[in-house]
FIFI-672393 format. One record per residue (C-alpha): residue number from 1; residue in one letter; x, y, z. Coordinates in nm, 2 decimals. Each point is the difference from the previous one (the first is absolute). Last residue first. Layout:
BEGIN
NODE    n  res      px      py      pz
NODE  NUM    A       X       Y       Z
...
END
This chain:
BEGIN
NODE    n  res      px      py      pz
NODE  577    A    1.83   -4.17   -0.57
NODE  576    A    0.04   -0.36   -0.10
NODE  575    E    0.37    0.00    0.10
NODE  574    A   -0.09    0.15    0.34
NODE  573    Q   -0.07   -0.35    0.13
NODE  572    H    0.37   -0.08   -0.01
NODE  571    G    0.06    0.26    0.27
NODE  570    P    0.13    0.35   -0.06
NODE  569    L    0.33    0.06    0.18
NODE  568    V    0.07    0.16    0.34
NODE  567    V    0.37    0.05    0.09
NODE  566    R    0.08    0.02    0.37
NODE  565    V    0.35    0.09    0.13
NODE  564    T    0.07   -0.10    0.36
NODE  563    T    0.30    0.14    0.19
NODE  562    G    0.18   -0.10    0.31
NODE  561    T    0.02    0.04    0.38
NODE  560    G    0.29    0.24    0.08
NODE  559    V   -0.17    0.30   -0.16
NODE  558    E   -0.36   -0.07   -0.09
NODE  557    S   -0.12   -0.06   -0.35
NODE  556    Q   -0.32   -0.02   -0.20
NODE  555    V    0.01    0.04   -0.38
NODE  554    S   -0.26    0.03   -0.28
NODE  553    V   -0.04   -0.11   -0.36
NODE  552    T   -0.30    0.01   -0.23
NODE  551    G   -0.09   -0.21   -0.31
NODE  550    G   -0.11    0.07   -0.36
NODE  549    V    0.28   -0.19   -0.17
NODE  548    A    0.18    0.32   -0.10
NODE  547    R   -0.05    0.15    0.35
NODE  546    V    0.18   -0.29    0.15
NODE  545    L    0.29    0.05   -0.25
NODE  544    E    0.02    0.37    0.09
NODE  543    R    0.01   -0.06    0.38
NODE  542    V    0.25   -0.28   -0.03
NODE  541    L    0.23    0.22   -0.22
NODE  540    A    0.00    0.27    0.27
NODE  539    L    0.08   -0.28    0.25
NODE  538    G    0.31   -0.11   -0.20
NODE  537    L    0.12    0.34   -0.12
NODE  536    G    0.20    0.13    0.30
NODE  535    F    0.33   -0.08   -0.17
NODE  534    G    0.14   -0.26    0.24
NODE  533    D    0.34   -0.03    0.17
NODE  532    A   -0.06    0.26    0.26
NODE  531    D   -0.32   -0.16    0.12
NODE  530    R    0.08   -0.02    0.37
NODE  529    A    0.17    0.33   -0.01
NODE  528    G   -0.32    0.20    0.00
NODE  527    A   -0.33   -0.13   -0.14
NODE  526    R    0.06    0.05   -0.37
NODE  525    Y   -0.23    0.21   -0.22
NODE  524    F    0.10   -0.01   -0.37
NODE  523    R   -0.37   -0.01   -0.11
NODE  522    D   -0.25    0.05    0.28
NODE  521    F   -0.17   -0.32    0.13
NODE  520    I    0.16    0.02    0.34
NODE  519    R   -0.08    0.37    0.04
NODE  518    E   -0.29   -0.01    0.25
NODE  517    Q    0.14   -0.32    0.17
NODE  516    E    0.33    0.18    0.07
NODE  515    G   -0.18    0.28    0.19
NODE  514    P   -0.20   -0.25    0.20
NODE  513    S    0.33   -0.18    0.11
NODE  512    M    0.10   -0.33   -0.16
NODE  511    G    0.06   -0.36    0.10
NODE  510    A    0.33   -0.16    0.11
NODE  509    G   -0.09   -0.34   -0.14
NODE  508    T   -0.25   -0.26    0.10
NODE  507    D   -0.15   -0.03   -0.35
NODE  506    R   -0.35   -0.03   -0.15
NODE  505    V   -0.06   -0.01   -0.38
NODE  504    E   -0.38    0.00   -0.05
NODE  503    V   -0.22   -0.10   -0.30
NODE  502    A   -0.36    0.09    0.04
NODE  501    V   -0.25   -0.15   -0.25
NODE  500    S   -0.32    0.15   -0.12
NODE  499    S   -0.34   -0.18    0.03
NODE  498    D   -0.15    0.30    0.20
NODE  497    P    0.02   -0.20    0.32
NODE  496    L    0.38   -0.03   -0.04
NODE  495    P    0.20   -0.32   -0.09
NODE  494    V    0.34   -0.04    0.18
NODE  493    A    0.36    0.00   -0.11
NODE  492    A    0.32   -0.03    0.19
NODE  491    L    0.38    0.03   -0.06
NODE  490    T    0.15    0.00    0.34
NODE  489    I    0.35    0.12    0.08
NODE  488    R    0.13   -0.13    0.34
NODE  487    G    0.25    0.09    0.27
NODE  486    V    0.34    0.15   -0.02
NODE  485    E    0.17    0.26   -0.21
NODE  484    T   -0.30    0.13   -0.19
NODE  483    H    0.05    0.32   -0.20
NODE  482    K    0.14   -0.13   -0.32
NODE  481    V   -0.21   -0.32    0.00
NODE  480    A   -0.32    0.22    0.04
NODE  479    N    0.11    0.21   -0.30
NODE  478    S    0.07   -0.31   -0.21
NODE  477    T   -0.34   -0.14    0.10
NODE  476    L   -0.18    0.31   -0.10
NODE  475    N    0.19    0.01   -0.34
NODE  474    S   -0.07   -0.37   -0.06
NODE  473    V   -0.37    0.04    0.09
NODE  472    V   -0.04    0.29   -0.25
NODE  471    Q    0.21   -0.17   -0.27
NODE  470    A   -0.21   -0.32    0.03
NODE  469    A   -0.32    0.20   -0.03
NODE  468    L    0.14    0.17   -0.32
NODE  467    D    0.11   -0.34   -0.15
NODE  466    R   -0.33   -0.17    0.10
NODE  465    E   -0.24    0.26   -0.14
NODE  464    T   -0.30    0.04    0.23
NODE  463    L   -0.34   -0.15    0.09
NODE  462    A    0.07   -0.18    0.33
NODE  461    S    0.00   -0.37    0.09
NODE  460    L   -0.03   -0.19    0.32
NODE  459    G   -0.01   -0.38   -0.07
NODE  458    S    0.22   -0.09    0.30
NODE  457    P    0.00    0.22    0.30
NODE  456    C    0.30    0.24    0.05
NODE  455    D    0.26    0.03    0.27
NODE  454    V    0.35   -0.02   -0.15
NODE  453    V    0.31    0.01    0.21
NODE  452    V    0.34    0.18   -0.02
NODE  451    E    0.22   -0.07    0.31
NODE  450    V    0.28    0.24    0.12
NODE  449    G    0.28   -0.14    0.21
NODE  448    D    0.26    0.03   -0.27
NODE  447    R   -0.10    0.29   -0.23
NODE  446    P   -0.27   -0.05   -0.26
NODE  445    R    0.06   -0.09   -0.37
NODE  444    S   -0.34   -0.02   -0.17
NODE  443    A   -0.06   -0.22   -0.31
NODE  442    A   -0.19   -0.27    0.19
NODE  441    A   -0.22    0.26    0.16
NODE  440    V   -0.09    0.15   -0.34
NODE  439    E   -0.10   -0.33   -0.14
NODE  438    T   -0.20   -0.09    0.31
NODE  437    L   -0.19    0.33   -0.02
NODE  436    L   -0.08   -0.06   -0.37
NODE  435    S   -0.11   -0.36    0.06
NODE  434    R   -0.23    0.12    0.29
NODE  433    I   -0.15    0.29   -0.21
NODE  432    D   -0.13   -0.20   -0.29
NODE  431    V   -0.05    0.26   -0.27
NODE  430    P   -0.33    0.06   -0.19
NODE  429    E    0.06    0.22   -0.29
NODE  428    L    0.06    0.37   -0.07
NODE  427    H    0.21    0.10   -0.30
NODE  426    V    0.17    0.33    0.06
NODE  425    P    0.14    0.19   -0.30
NODE  424    V    0.35    0.16    0.05
NODE  423    R   -0.02    0.37   -0.08
NODE  422    H   -0.21    0.06    0.31
NODE  421    T    0.18    0.34    0.05
NODE  420    Q    0.07   -0.07    0.37
NODE  419    A    0.08   -0.37   -0.04
NODE  418    D    0.23    0.06   -0.30
NODE  417    A    0.18    0.28    0.18
NODE  416    L    0.06   -0.23    0.30
NODE  415    I    0.12   -0.28   -0.21
NODE  414    L    0.24    0.23   -0.19
NODE  413    L    0.13    0.16    0.33
NODE  412    A    0.06   -0.35    0.15
NODE  411    R    0.18   -0.11   -0.31
NODE  410    A    0.23    0.30    0.00
NODE  409    L    0.07   -0.04    0.37
NODE  408    R    0.08   -0.36   -0.04
NODE  407    G    0.23    0.08   -0.29
NODE  406    L    0.18    0.27    0.20
NODE  405    R    0.05   -0.25    0.28
NODE  404    A    0.14   -0.25   -0.24
NODE  403    S    0.23    0.27   -0.14
NODE  402    E    0.10    0.09    0.36
NODE  401    R    0.09   -0.36    0.08
NODE  400    G    0.19   -0.06   -0.32
NODE  399    I    0.19    0.33    0.02
NODE  398    H    0.10   -0.06    0.36
NODE  397    G    0.11   -0.36   -0.08
NODE  396    L    0.21    0.15   -0.29
NODE  395    F    0.15    0.23    0.26
NODE  394    R    0.10   -0.29    0.23
NODE  393    D    0.12   -0.22   -0.29
NODE  392    R    0.23    0.28   -0.12
NODE  391    E    0.13    0.07    0.35
NODE  390    E    0.09   -0.37    0.05
NODE  389    P    0.14   -0.04   -0.35
NODE  388    I    0.23    0.31    0.03
NODE  387    D    0.06    0.14   -0.35
NODE  386    K   -0.34    0.14   -0.04
NODE  385    A    0.03    0.18    0.33
NODE  384    E    0.28    0.23   -0.13
NODE  383    T   -0.23    0.23   -0.19
NODE  382    E   -0.29   -0.07   -0.24
NODE  381    L   -0.13   -0.25    0.26
NODE  380    M   -0.03    0.28    0.25
NODE  379    E   -0.20    0.21   -0.24
NODE  378    V   -0.23   -0.29   -0.08
NODE  377    A   -0.06   -0.06    0.37
NODE  376    G   -0.09    0.37    0.05
NODE  375    A   -0.23    0.00   -0.30
NODE  374    I   -0.18   -0.31    0.13
NODE  373    A   -0.04    0.15    0.34
NODE  372    A   -0.12    0.33   -0.14
NODE  371    L   -0.25   -0.19   -0.22
NODE  370    P   -0.12   -0.20    0.30
NODE  369    T   -0.07    0.32    0.20
NODE  368    R   -0.12    0.22   -0.29
NODE  367    L   -0.29   -0.23   -0.09
NODE  366    E   -0.15    0.02    0.35
NODE  365    H    0.05    0.37    0.01
NODE  364    A   -0.16    0.06   -0.34
NODE  363    A   -0.28   -0.23    0.10
NODE  362    N   -0.04    0.19    0.32
NODE  361    A   -0.01    0.34   -0.17
NODE  360    V   -0.24   -0.12   -0.27
NODE  359    F   -0.22   -0.18    0.24
NODE  358    E    0.01    0.30    0.24
NODE  357    R   -0.13    0.22   -0.28
NODE  356    E   -0.26   -0.25   -0.09
NODE  355    A   -0.10   -0.04    0.36
NODE  354    R   -0.03    0.38    0.03
NODE  353    E   -0.22    0.00   -0.31
NODE  352    R   -0.20   -0.29    0.13
NODE  351    R   -0.04    0.17    0.34
NODE  350    E   -0.11    0.32   -0.16
NODE  349    R   -0.24   -0.19   -0.22
NODE  348    E   -0.13   -0.18    0.30
NODE  347    S   -0.04    0.32    0.20
NODE  346    I   -0.17    0.18   -0.29
NODE  345    D   -0.34    0.01    0.17
NODE  344    T   -0.20    0.24   -0.22
NODE  343    L   -0.22    0.28    0.12
NODE  342    V   -0.23    0.18   -0.25
NODE  341    L   -0.15    0.32    0.12
NODE  340    V   -0.29    0.17   -0.18
NODE  339    A   -0.11    0.36    0.06
NODE  338    T   -0.37    0.09    0.04
NODE  337    D   -0.20    0.31   -0.09
NODE  336    A   -0.05   -0.06   -0.38
NODE  335    D   -0.10    0.22   -0.30
NODE  334    P    0.34    0.16   -0.07
NODE  333    G    0.18   -0.32    0.10
NODE  332    V    0.14   -0.07    0.35
NODE  331    P    0.37   -0.10    0.03
NODE  330    I    0.13   -0.35   -0.04
NODE  329    G    0.24   -0.09    0.28
NODE  328    V    0.24   -0.30   -0.04
NODE  327    L    0.16   -0.16    0.30
NODE  326    A    0.27   -0.28   -0.03
NODE  325    Y    0.03   -0.19    0.33
NODE  324    T    0.30   -0.16    0.17
NODE  323    R   -0.03   -0.25    0.29
NODE  322    S    0.28   -0.19    0.16
NODE  321    E    0.17    0.28    0.20
NODE  320    T   -0.34    0.16    0.05
NODE  319    A   -0.21    0.25   -0.20
NODE  318    A    0.27    0.10   -0.24
NODE  317    I   -0.21    0.21   -0.23
NODE  316    R    0.07    0.09   -0.36
NODE  315    A   -0.20    0.29   -0.13
NODE  314    E   -0.18    0.09   -0.33
NODE  313    S   -0.20    0.30   -0.10
NODE  312    A   -0.26    0.06   -0.28
NODE  311    R   -0.02    0.37   -0.07
NODE  310    A   -0.17    0.29    0.19
NODE  309    E   -0.08    0.32   -0.18
NODE  308    Q   -0.35    0.02    0.13
NODE  307    P    0.11   -0.06    0.36
NODE  306    F   -0.13   -0.33    0.15
NODE  305    L    0.29   -0.25   -0.04
NODE  304    G    0.23    0.18    0.24
NODE  303    E   -0.23   -0.07    0.29
NODE  302    V    0.05   -0.37   -0.07
NODE  301    F    0.37    0.01    0.08
NODE  300    G   -0.06    0.20    0.32
NODE  299    R   -0.26   -0.25    0.11
NODE  298    L    0.25   -0.29   -0.06
NODE  297    S    0.27    0.17    0.20
NODE  296    F    0.31   -0.23   -0.01
NODE  295    D    0.25   -0.08    0.28
NODE  294    P   -0.25   -0.11    0.26
NODE  293    W   -0.21   -0.21   -0.24
NODE  292    P   -0.37   -0.08    0.04
NODE  291    E   -0.13    0.35    0.00
NODE  290    P   -0.37   -0.06   -0.05
NODE  289    L   -0.25    0.15   -0.25
NODE  288    P   -0.31    0.09    0.20
NODE  287    D   -0.28   -0.26   -0.01
NODE  286    G   -0.30    0.08   -0.22
NODE  285    E   -0.01   -0.34   -0.17
NODE  284    A    0.18   -0.26    0.21
NODE  283    L    0.37   -0.07    0.05
NODE  282    A    0.11   -0.28    0.24
NODE  281    V    0.36    0.12    0.02
NODE  280    G    0.32   -0.20   -0.07
NODE  279    L    0.08    0.22   -0.30
NODE  278    L    0.09   -0.30   -0.21
NODE  277    R   -0.30   -0.21    0.11
NODE  276    R   -0.25    0.28   -0.02
NODE  275    A    0.13    0.08   -0.35
NODE  274    A   -0.01   -0.36   -0.11
NODE  273    G   -0.36   -0.03    0.12
NODE  272    N   -0.12    0.29   -0.21
NODE  271    A   -0.05    0.36    0.13
NODE  270    F   -0.27    0.24   -0.11
NODE  269    D   -0.11    0.35    0.09
NODE  268    V    0.26    0.06    0.27
NODE  267    R    0.00    0.35    0.15
NODE  266    L    0.27    0.25   -0.08
NODE  265    E   -0.25    0.29    0.00
NODE  264    R    0.05    0.03   -0.38
NODE  263    D   -0.11   -0.36   -0.05
NODE  262    V    0.22   -0.32    0.01
NODE  261    T   -0.01   -0.31   -0.22
NODE  260    V    0.22   -0.29    0.11
NODE  259    V    0.13   -0.29   -0.21
NODE  258    G    0.25   -0.26    0.14
NODE  257    D    0.17   -0.22   -0.25
NODE  256    H   -0.06   -0.37    0.01
NODE  255    L   -0.32    0.06   -0.19
NODE  254    R   -0.30   -0.23    0.06
NODE  253    E   -0.18    0.27    0.20
NODE  252    L    0.04    0.24   -0.28
NODE  251    L   -0.17   -0.24   -0.24
NODE  250    R   -0.28   -0.06    0.24
NODE  249    R   -0.04    0.37    0.05
NODE  248    L    0.00    0.06   -0.38
NODE  247    R   -0.26   -0.27   -0.05
NODE  246    D   -0.21    0.16    0.28
NODE  245    R    0.03    0.34   -0.16
NODE  244    E   -0.09   -0.14   -0.34
NODE  243    S   -0.31   -0.16    0.15
NODE  242    E   -0.08    0.31    0.19
NODE  241    L    0.03    0.21   -0.32
NODE  240    Q   -0.22   -0.25   -0.18
NODE  239    M   -0.26    0.02    0.28
NODE  238    F    0.04    0.38   -0.01
NODE  237    S   -0.07    0.01   -0.37
NODE  236    D   -0.30   -0.24    0.02
NODE  235    R   -0.14    0.21    0.29
NODE  234    L    0.07    0.32   -0.19
NODE  233    R   -0.19   -0.14   -0.30
NODE  232    E   -0.29   -0.11    0.21
NODE  231    R   -0.02    0.33    0.19
NODE  230    M    0.02    0.20   -0.33
NODE  229    R   -0.29   -0.21   -0.13
NODE  228    D   -0.19    0.08    0.32
NODE  227    I    0.09    0.37   -0.04
NODE  226    T   -0.14    0.01   -0.35
NODE  225    T   -0.32   -0.19    0.10
NODE  224    A   -0.05    0.25    0.29
NODE  223    L    0.04    0.30   -0.23
NODE  222    A   -0.24   -0.16   -0.25
NODE  221    G   -0.25   -0.05    0.28
NODE  220    L    0.05    0.36    0.11
NODE  219    E   -0.07    0.12   -0.35
NODE  218    D   -0.31   -0.22   -0.04
NODE  217    R   -0.05   -0.38   -0.03
NODE  216    F   -0.15   -0.05    0.34
NODE  215    R    0.07   -0.29    0.23
NODE  214    P    0.38    0.04    0.01
NODE  213    R    0.19   -0.30    0.13
NODE  212    L    0.33    0.11    0.15
NODE  211    P    0.23   -0.28    0.13
NODE  210    T    0.20    0.03    0.32
NODE  209    E    0.29   -0.26   -0.04
NODE  208    F    0.28    0.25   -0.10
NODE  207    S    0.13    0.09    0.34
NODE  206    G    0.32    0.21   -0.02
NODE  205    Q   -0.10    0.29    0.22
NODE  204    E   -0.07    0.23   -0.30
NODE  203    I   -0.21   -0.28   -0.16
NODE  202    A   -0.20   -0.02    0.32
NODE  201    A   -0.05    0.37   -0.01
NODE  200    A   -0.11   -0.01   -0.36
NODE  199    A   -0.25   -0.27    0.09
NODE  198    A   -0.13    0.20    0.29
NODE  197    A   -0.02    0.31   -0.22
NODE  196    I   -0.21   -0.19   -0.26
NODE  195    N   -0.23   -0.13    0.27
NODE  194    R   -0.01    0.35    0.15
NODE  193    L   -0.09    0.14   -0.35
NODE  192    R   -0.29   -0.24   -0.02
NODE  191    A   -0.12    0.10    0.34
NODE  190    T    0.06    0.37   -0.09
NODE  189    I   -0.22   -0.03   -0.30
NODE  188    L   -0.29   -0.17    0.18
NODE  187    T    0.03    0.24    0.29
NODE  186    A    0.01    0.30   -0.24
NODE  185    V   -0.31   -0.12   -0.17
NODE  184    L   -0.18   -0.06    0.33
NODE  183    L    0.12    0.34    0.14
NODE  182    G   -0.10    0.18   -0.32
NODE  181    A   -0.34   -0.16    0.01
NODE  180    V   -0.04    0.10    0.37
NODE  179    A    0.12    0.36   -0.08
NODE  178    G   -0.23    0.03   -0.30
NODE  177    V   -0.29   -0.14    0.19
NODE  176    L    0.06    0.26    0.28
NODE  175    I    0.04    0.29   -0.25
NODE  174    A   -0.31   -0.11   -0.19
NODE  173    W   -0.19   -0.02    0.33
NODE  172    L    0.11    0.35    0.08
NODE  171    A   -0.11    0.12   -0.35
NODE  170    A   -0.34   -0.17    0.04
NODE  169    E   -0.05    0.17    0.34
NODE  168    V    0.09    0.34   -0.16
NODE  167    I   -0.25   -0.07   -0.28
NODE  166    K   -0.26   -0.11    0.24
NODE  165    D    0.05    0.32    0.20
NODE  164    Q   -0.03    0.21   -0.32
NODE  163    A   -0.32   -0.17   -0.09
NODE  162    I   -0.14    0.06    0.35
NODE  161    G    0.10    0.36   -0.02
NODE  160    L   -0.17    0.04   -0.34
NODE  159    G   -0.31   -0.16    0.14
NODE  158    E    0.00    0.24    0.29
NODE  157    A    0.04    0.29   -0.25
NODE  156    L   -0.29   -0.13   -0.19
NODE  155    D   -0.21   -0.03    0.31
NODE  154    P    0.10    0.35    0.11
NODE  153    R   -0.18    0.14   -0.31
NODE  152    A   -0.07    0.37    0.05
NODE  151    A   -0.16    0.16   -0.31
NODE  150    Y   -0.02    0.39   -0.02
NODE  149    A   -0.22    0.11   -0.29
NODE  148    L    0.00    0.36   -0.15
NODE  147    L   -0.28    0.07   -0.24
NODE  146    A    0.01    0.29   -0.24
NODE  145    G   -0.23    0.26   -0.14
NODE  144    G   -0.10    0.03   -0.37
NODE  143    S   -0.37   -0.04    0.10
NODE  142    A   -0.08   -0.31   -0.22
NODE  141    S    0.35   -0.13   -0.06
NODE  140    L    0.12   -0.02    0.36
NODE  139    R    0.38    0.01   -0.04
NODE  138    I    0.20   -0.26    0.18
NODE  137    A    0.23    0.00    0.31
NODE  136    V    0.13   -0.33    0.15
NODE  135    I    0.21   -0.02    0.31
NODE  134    T    0.11   -0.35    0.12
NODE  133    T    0.11   -0.09    0.36
NODE  132    R    0.15   -0.33    0.13
NODE  131    G    0.20   -0.07   -0.32
NODE  130    D    0.34    0.04    0.16
NODE  129    D   -0.10    0.31    0.20
NODE  128    F   -0.13    0.20   -0.29
NODE  127    T   -0.15   -0.06   -0.35
NODE  126    T   -0.08    0.24   -0.28
NODE  125    V   -0.27    0.05   -0.26
NODE  124    Y   -0.10    0.31   -0.19
NODE  123    R   -0.23   -0.01   -0.29
NODE  122    R    0.04    0.28   -0.25
NODE  121    G   -0.28    0.24   -0.09
NODE  120    E    0.16    0.33    0.11
NODE  119    L   -0.21    0.00    0.31
NODE  118    A    0.14   -0.35    0.08
NODE  117    E    0.36    0.10   -0.02
NODE  116    A   -0.06    0.31    0.21
NODE  115    L   -0.18   -0.20    0.26
NODE  114    A    0.28   -0.26    0.03
NODE  113    E    0.26    0.27    0.04
NODE  112    D   -0.21    0.18    0.27
NODE  111    R   -0.07   -0.33    0.18
NODE  110    Q    0.36   -0.10    0.02
NODE  109    P   -0.05   -0.16    0.35
NODE  108    V   -0.36   -0.01    0.14
NODE  107    S    0.02    0.15    0.36
NODE  106    S   -0.18    0.32   -0.10
NODE  105    L   -0.30   -0.19   -0.13
NODE  104    E   -0.05   -0.14    0.34
NODE  103    L   -0.06   -0.37    0.03
NODE  102    G   -0.26   -0.14    0.24
NODE  101    R   -0.19   -0.18   -0.28
NODE  100    S   -0.01    0.32   -0.20
NODE   99    Q    0.07    0.35    0.14
NODE   98    P    0.02    0.32   -0.21
NODE   97    S   -0.38   -0.05   -0.08
NODE   96    S   -0.08    0.04   -0.36
NODE   95    I    0.04    0.30   -0.23
NODE   94    P    0.37    0.03    0.03
NODE   93    N    0.14    0.29   -0.21
NODE   92    G    0.21   -0.09   -0.31
NODE   91    A   -0.15    0.26   -0.22
NODE   90    T   -0.19   -0.27   -0.20
NODE   89    D   -0.17   -0.12    0.32
NODE   88    F    0.15   -0.25    0.24
NODE   87    V   -0.13   -0.32    0.16
NODE   86    F    0.19   -0.19    0.28
NODE   85    L   -0.03   -0.38    0.05
NODE   84    A    0.16   -0.22    0.27
NODE   83    L   -0.04   -0.34   -0.14
NODE   82    G   -0.14   -0.33    0.13
NODE   81    S   -0.24   -0.02   -0.29
NODE   80    R   -0.32   -0.03    0.21
NODE   79    E    0.11    0.25    0.26
NODE   78    A    0.12    0.25   -0.27
NODE   77    I   -0.33   -0.04   -0.19
NODE   76    R   -0.20    0.08    0.31
NODE   75    A    0.22    0.30    0.09
NODE   74    V   -0.02    0.13   -0.36
NODE   73    E   -0.38   -0.05    0.02
NODE   72    R   -0.04    0.20    0.32
NODE   71    D    0.23    0.28   -0.11
NODE   70    L   -0.16    0.03   -0.34
NODE   69    R   -0.36   -0.02    0.12
NODE   68    D   -0.08    0.36   -0.09
NODE   67    G    0.04   -0.04   -0.37
NODE   66    S    0.23    0.16   -0.25
NODE   65    I    0.28   -0.26    0.03
NODE   64    L   -0.23   -0.30    0.01
NODE   63    P    0.02   -0.11   -0.37
NODE   62    A    0.38   -0.03    0.03
NODE   61    I    0.00   -0.19    0.33
NODE   60    E   -0.11   -0.35   -0.14
NODE   59    A    0.24   -0.01   -0.29
NODE   58    A    0.27    0.15    0.22
NODE   57    A   -0.05   -0.28    0.25
NODE   56    S    0.04   -0.27   -0.27
NODE   55    V    0.32    0.17   -0.13
NODE   54    T    0.13    0.02    0.35
NODE   53    K   -0.07   -0.36    0.07
NODE   52    G    0.18   -0.11   -0.32
NODE   51    I    0.29    0.23    0.06
NODE   50    A    0.05   -0.11    0.36
NODE   49    L   -0.02   -0.37   -0.10
NODE   48    E    0.24    0.04   -0.29
NODE   47    E    0.24    0.21    0.22
NODE   46    A    0.00   -0.26    0.27
NODE   45    R    0.06   -0.27   -0.25
NODE   44    D    0.28    0.19   -0.16
NODE   43    R    0.15    0.07    0.35
NODE   42    F   -0.03   -0.37    0.10
NODE   41    A    0.17   -0.10   -0.33
NODE   40    S    0.28    0.25    0.04
NODE   39    E    0.05   -0.13    0.36
NODE   38    S    0.00   -0.35   -0.13
NODE   37    R    0.25    0.08   -0.27
NODE   36    Q    0.23    0.18    0.23
NODE   35    S   -0.02   -0.27    0.26
NODE   34    F    0.05   -0.27   -0.26
NODE   33    V    0.31    0.17   -0.14
NODE   32    Q    0.14    0.07    0.34
NODE   31    A   -0.07   -0.36    0.12
NODE   30    V    0.16   -0.14   -0.31
NODE   29    V    0.31    0.21    0.05
NODE   28    I    0.01   -0.08    0.37
NODE   27    A   -0.06   -0.37   -0.07
NODE   26    T    0.28   -0.01   -0.26
NODE   25    I    0.24    0.17    0.23
NODE   24    A   -0.09   -0.22    0.29
NODE   23    A    0.02   -0.32   -0.21
NODE   22    I    0.35    0.10   -0.13
NODE   21    A    0.10    0.09    0.36
NODE   20    A   -0.14   -0.34    0.13
NODE   19    F    0.18   -0.19   -0.27
NODE   18    A    0.33    0.18    0.08
NODE   17    L   -0.06   -0.06    0.37
NODE   16    A   -0.05   -0.37   -0.07
NODE   15    L    0.32    0.01   -0.21
NODE   14    W    0.18    0.17    0.29
NODE   13    W   -0.12   -0.26    0.24
NODE   12    R    0.06   -0.31   -0.22
NODE   11    M    0.34    0.13   -0.09
NODE   10    G    0.11    0.03    0.36
NODE    9    I    0.11    0.34    0.13
NODE    8    G    0.35    0.11    0.05
NODE    7    L    0.26    0.10    0.25
NODE    6    R    0.36   -0.03   -0.08
NODE    5    P    0.22   -0.09    0.29
NODE    4    M    0.26    0.26    0.11
NODE    3    G    0.37   -0.07   -0.07
NODE    2    C    0.02    0.19   -0.33
NODE    1    M   -0.15    0.32    0.15
END
C-alpha cells in the first residue's frame, strides 16, 4: 500500500551479508575441493601401504604354500604386517585358515571378484568406508595361487576426519572474516555516503554552508567533490537571487502604489508598505487576503485571476467618499502560483479632475455674469436709454464696473495659472519681513473701527521672492479686511526653531466652520453670502504662490472669534542649502 512505510536494511548490513555470502560460497567450494583431494590422497596412501605390505607378505608366503607351517606363518606375517591374510590355490580354494586376525573370510566384501582378478594375474585393489578398509588381491607367482589381504586403517580415517574438520573450521573462519571485513568496508562506505547525504539534505533545506572534503580520490571522492562544487555554485546563485530579491523588495517598498502577491489559497505571499497603508490592514506573509471594502469583494476579484484562461483585470473602487483606488490584477503565469495585485490611490487625481471640471464650470459662470451685465447694458443703450443722459450714464457705469470686474477675474486666473504651472520663474532672495508687512498694512483699507497692526521683530528675513510674498500677504489681509467688521487685524511674523519664518494674518472677524476651513483654499469657493462680491480665487492663489516659494500655509478659525492664517517660509539660513 502507498501509505505504509517501506522497510529496508542498511547498506552496511546487506553489504556485510553479501561479503559473508561470497566468503561462505568460496569457503564451501574450497572445502569441497580440499575434502575431495584429501580423501583421495588418504585413499591413495592407504592403497599404497596395503599394496606394499601385501606384496611383501606374498613374497614370504609363496615358498611356504606346500609346507605344514603355512597357517602358523601366515598368522605371524599377518600380525607383523597388520593385515588379515587369506591364501588360495589355483582353483580358488582357501588353503590357509578362514580366519585371520579375528576377521572371517566370509565377511570380506568383494572377495570373489578380487580372487578372480588375482587368479587371472591381475592385481585387484579397492577401498571401502572412506579409506578405512583396503582389499588387495595378487597372484602368488611360485604356486600360481592367490593372496587376499584385508587392511583396516582407522588411523588414516581418523586423520581424514581431522582434516575435514579443520577444513570446515577454516571455512567458518573465512565466513566470519568475510562478514567482518564486509561490515568494516560497508561501514566506511556508508559513513562517506552519509556525509554526502547530509550535505545533500542541507542543500535541500537551503543551507549551503556544509562543505564536503573527501579524503580519498576514488569514485565516492569524485562524487563528493562534484556535489561540493554544486553546493558552492548553488550558494552563489541563491546569494545572488536573495540580493536581487532584497533589491526588488526595497524597490517595491519605495513605490507609492500598493503591491500584493497572493497564492491559490488566497493567502498573502508579499505586501509592501503602500499596500498595507491603502488596505488599512497589517498584512503579513501567510495571512488570508482581507475584504477591506463593503461594496467590493477583493477575494472574488482575485479568484478570477487563477483560471488558465484568465486575463489581466482592472477595477475602480470608491473606498470612501474621499478615497478612490484603481486596482489592477495580473493573473498567474504558466509556471507560477501567485497572482499580483497593484493598488493605486487615484483620489488626488480624481479630485484634480473634479476640480478642473469645477474650475471650467465656475470660470464659465463667473465670466458669464459680467458679460451678461455688459450685454444687457449695451442692449439698453442701443434703445431709448442712449437719449436720456441719466440712463445712459447709469448703464455706462454698469459697463465700466463689470468690465473692471472682468479684467480682475482675467488677471486672477492668469496669475493662478502661472503659479500652478510654474511658468513664471521664482528668484529666491532674503526679504525683510517687517518692511513687507508694514507696506501691506499701509495699503489696506479696513472698515471704520478696525485697526491693522504689525507685530514683527526687526531684522527678521525669509528666503522668498518679494513680489510673490507681498501678493500672498496682501491677499490674506484683503480677505481679513472683508470679513472683519470690528476689532483688529494683526500682521505678525516670528522665527521658528528650525530657522524658518512664520508669517501670520490674524483677525477678529466672523470666523469659519470646520467644513468651510476644509474648502477655503479651493478655487472659486466662497464662504456663503459674506463673500458674494469676490471670485473665490484669493486663497487658492495664496496656496499656489506659497508652494511656489517652498513654503506651507494653514488656517485656524472659530466661528464668532476670528481666523488665523499661518504661512511658513524658509529662513534666510536656507540660502546656503
